[in-house]
C-alpha positions in Angstrom: -55.2 2.9 61.4 -51.5 2.8 62.4 -52.2 1.5 66.0 -49.8 -1.2 67.0 -47.3 -0.5 64.2 -43.6 0.4 64.9 -42.5 3.9 64.3 -39.0 4.4 62.9 -36.8 7.1 64.4 -35.3 9.8 62.4 -31.9 8.1 62.7 -33.3 4.8 61.4 -34.9 6.5 58.4 -31.6 8.3 57.7 -29.7 5.0 57.8 -32.2 3.4 55.4 -31.9 6.3 53.0 -28.1 6.2 53.2 -28.0 2.5 52.5 -30.4 2.9 49.6 -28.1 5.6 48.1 -25.1 3.4 48.6 -26.9 0.5 46.9 -27.9 2.7 44.0 -24.3 3.9 43.6 -23.0 0.3 43.7 -25.4 -0.7 40.9 -24.3 2.3 38.9 -20.6 1.4 39.3 -21.3 -2.2 38.6 -23.3 -1.5 35.4 -21.0 1.2 34.1 -19.5 -1.1 31.5 -22.4 -3.5 31.2 -24.4 -2.9 27.9 -27.9 -4.0 27.0 -28.6 -5.6 23.6 -29.2 -2.4 21.7 -26.1 -0.7 23.1 -24.0 -3.9 22.4 -25.2 -4.0 18.8 -24.4 -0.3 18.3 -20.8 -0.8 19.5 -20.2 -4.1 17.8 -21.9 -3.6 14.4 -21.4 0.2 13.9 -18.7 1.9 15.9 -16.0 -0.8 16.0 -16.2 -1.8 12.3 -16.1 1.9 11.2 -13.1 2.4 13.5 -11.4 -0.5 11.8 -12.3 0.7 8.3 -10.9 4.2 9.3 -7.6 2.7 10.4 -7.4 0.6 7.2 -8.0 3.7 5.1 -5.4 5.6 7.1 -2.8 2.9 6.6 -3.5 2.6 2.8 -3.4 6.4 2.3 -0.2 6.7 4.2 1.4 4.0 2.0 0.2 5.6 -1.2 1.3 9.1 -0.2 4.7 7.9 1.1 5.3 6.2 -2.3 4.1 9.3 -4.3 6.3 11.8 -2.3 9.3 9.7 -1.5 11.4 11.6 -4.1 10.0 15.0 -3.2 12.1 17.7 -1.5 11.3 20.7 0.8 10.4 23.1 -1.9 8.0 26.1 -1.6 5.6 24.1 -3.8 5.7 21.1 -1.5 5.3 23.2 1.6 2.1 24.8 0.2 0.7 21.4 -0.8 1.5 19.9 2.6 -0.2 22.7 4.6 -3.2 22.4 2.2 -3.4 18.8 3.1 -3.1 19.5 6.9 -5.7 22.3 6.9 -8.1 20.3 4.8 -7.7 17.3 7.2 -8.3 19.5 10.2 -11.4 21.0 8.5 -12.7 17.5 7.8 -12.3 16.6 11.5 -14.1 19.7 12.5 -16.9 19.1 10.0 -17.1 15.5 11.2 -17.7 16.8 14.7 -20.4 19.3 13.6 -22.3 16.9 11.4 -22.0 14.1 14.0 -23.4 16.3 16.7 -26.3 17.3 14.5 -26.9 13.6 13.7 -26.3 13.9 9.9 -25.1 10.3 9.7 -24.1 10.0 6.0 -22.4 13.4 5.9 -20.5 12.8 9.1 -19.3 9.5 7.9 -18.1 11.0 4.6 -16.1 13.6 6.6 -14.8 10.9 8.9 -13.4 8.9 6.0 -12.0 12.0 4.4 -10.2 12.8 7.6 -8.7 9.2 7.9 -7.6 9.4 4.3 -5.9 12.8 4.5 -4.3 11.7 7.9 -2.0 9.7 5.7 -0.3 12.9 4.5 0.7 14.1 8.0 3.9 12.1 7.9 5.1 13.5 4.6 7.9 15.6 6.1 9.3 12.5 7.8 9.2 10.6 4.5 11.1 13.3 2.7 13.6 13.6 5.5 14.2 9.8 5.6 12.0 7.5 3.6 12.8 4.5 5.8 11.5 6.4 8.9 8.0 6.1 7.3 8.2 2.5 8.7 7.8 3.9 12.2 4.7 5.8 11.2 3.2 2.6 9.7 4.1 0.8 12.9 1.8 3.2 14.9 -1.0 3.0 12.4 -0.8 -0.8 12.4 -0.8 -0.8 16.2 -3.9 1.3 16.2 -5.6 -1.1 13.7 -4.6 -4.2 15.7 -5.7 -2.7 19.0 -9.2 -2.2 17.5 -9.2 -5.6 15.9 -8.4 -7.2 19.2 -11.6 -5.8 20.7 -13.6 -6.8 17.6 -12.3 -10.4 17.9 -13.3 -10.6 21.5 -16.7 -9.2 20.7 -17.2 -11.7 17.8 -16.3 -14.6 20.0 -18.5 -13.5 22.9 -21.4 -11.9 21.0 -24.3 -11.6 23.4 -22.0 -12.2 26.3 -19.8 -9.3 25.3 -19.7 -6.7 28.1 -22.4 -8.6 30.0 -22.3 -9.3 33.7 -20.7 -12.6 34.8 -18.2 -12.9 31.9 -15.2 -11.0 33.3 -12.8 -14.0 33.3 -13.6 -15.0 29.8 -13.1 -11.4 28.6 -9.7 -11.3 30.2 -8.5 -14.6 28.8 -9.7 -13.8 25.2 -8.3 -10.3 25.5 -4.8 -11.5 26.4 -4.8 -14.3 23.8 -5.8 -11.9 20.9 -3.3 -9.2 22.3 -0.4 -11.7 22.1 -1.5 -12.8 18.6 -1.7 -9.1 17.5 1.9 -8.5 18.8 3.1 -11.6 17.0 1.6 -10.5 13.7 3.0 -7.1 14.2 6.6 -8.5 14.6 6.1 -10.7 11.5 4.9 -7.8 9.4 7.8 -5.6 10.2 10.4 -8.3 10.6 11.4 -7.0 14.0 15.0 -7.9 15.1 15.4 -5.6 18.1 12.4 -7.0 19.8 13.1 -5.7 23.3 13.0 -2.0 22.3 10.1 -2.5 20.0 8.0 -4.5 22.5 8.4 -1.8 25.1 6.8 0.7 22.7 4.3 -1.2 20.6 2.8 -3.6 23.1 1.7 -0.8 25.6 0.3 1.2 22.7 -1.8 -1.7 21.3 -3.0 -2.3 24.8 -3.9 1.3 25.3 -5.9 1.4 22.0 -7.7 -1.8 22.9 -8.6 -0.6 26.4 -9.9 2.8 25.1 -12.2 1.1 22.6 -13.3 -1.4 25.3 -13.9 0.8 28.3 -14.3 4.3 27.0 -16.4 2.9 24.2 -18.7 1.2 26.6 -19.1 4.4 28.7 -19.8 6.5 25.7 -22.4 4.0 24.3 -24.2 4.0 27.7 -25.3 7.5 26.8 -26.8 6.3 23.5 -30.2 7.8 24.1 -28.7 11.2 24.8 -26.5 11.7 21.8 -26.2 10.5 18.1 -24.0 7.4 17.6 -21.8 9.2 15.1 -21.0 11.7 17.8 -20.0 8.7 20.1 -17.7 7.6 17.3 -16.2 11.1 17.2 -15.6 11.0 21.0 -13.9 7.6 20.8 -11.8 8.8 17.9 -10.7 11.9 19.8 -9.4 9.8 22.7 -7.6 7.5 20.3 -5.9 10.5 18.6 -4.9 11.9 21.9 -3.3 8.5 22.9 -1.5 8.4 19.5 -0.1 11.9 20.1 1.1 11.0 23.6 2.6 7.8 22.3 4.5 9.6 19.5 5.9 12.1 22.0 7.0 9.3 24.3 8.6 7.4 21.4 10.4 10.5 20.3 11.7 11.1 23.8 12.9 7.5 24.0 14.7 7.8 20.7 16.3 11.0 21.7 17.6 9.4 24.9 18.9 6.4 23.0 20.5 8.8 20.4 22.3 10.7 23.2 23.4 7.4 24.7 24.9 6.4 21.4 26.6 9.7 21.0 28.1 9.5 24.5 29.1 5.9 24.0 31.0 4.0 21.3 28.2 4.4 18.7 27.9 0.7 18.0 24.4 0.3 19.3 22.2 -1.5 16.7 18.7 -0.3 16.2 18.3 -1.9 12.8 15.5 -4.1 14.1 13.1 -1.1 14.0 14.7 0.8 11.1 16.0 3.5 13.4 19.6 3.2 12.5 19.3 4.6 9.0 18.1 3.3 5.6 19.0 -0.1 4.2 20.0 1.6 1.0 22.5 3.8 2.9 24.0 0.6 4.5 24.5 -1.0 1.1 26.3 2.2 -0.2 28.6 2.2 2.8 29.5 -1.5 2.1 30.2 -0.7 -1.5 32.5 2.2 -0.6 
């Protein structure tokens, strides 16, 4: 029955198999960030909106707690209250992880929102030490919020074309436009004067947050059938928190270097544009004196 048909050698068969494997790998790499309709809806209409709500709750809670504790001092009572907040917040994060992993959607979301609310208490020692420094905390929270909103706006404009093959250029253009708008709004909100120093910190952080939600969010959602969507939300949140921690460490190091430069120099370097040179109330008192 096979008479007259060509017989492929072992080497030819091996080459065919290798080419097939390479083609399969190419498809996997190409489709790594490409989502189907259900995956796209999950990211657009569940995960990203909840991330935005969480950032908004965090910002609101931080503002409320900073106002309530601005006249507080480092007393034993405050230290107990503060560590109670921190421990409860960490417990809420842990319970969010456990319930999300077990696919208890409502319960996991409740723990998520509790975590974002109590996260507003983390900066209380900074507020007590110098109330004006709470502005820097707000700046990072707003940057996180704006970074997530940038991706939401890109998604809203593109809709079904969002994270779909053949729309790379449109993604890039919209991403850059909304990123520039976000930075402009950021500068207007905080009335930035020393824009060079602020831009070097805030713009990369907004960019990092947006890229995490865009790319890591897509990768996580690709495993939608293997794990609950609330657990995907937890994983994205974990990467965002890690980026925030790294950004804060870098910002502190930059400020320490600037502080050392000021101490070694004439001390006339002005950081008032980002409220790092002391409180406005302190300046008024100095003028009065």
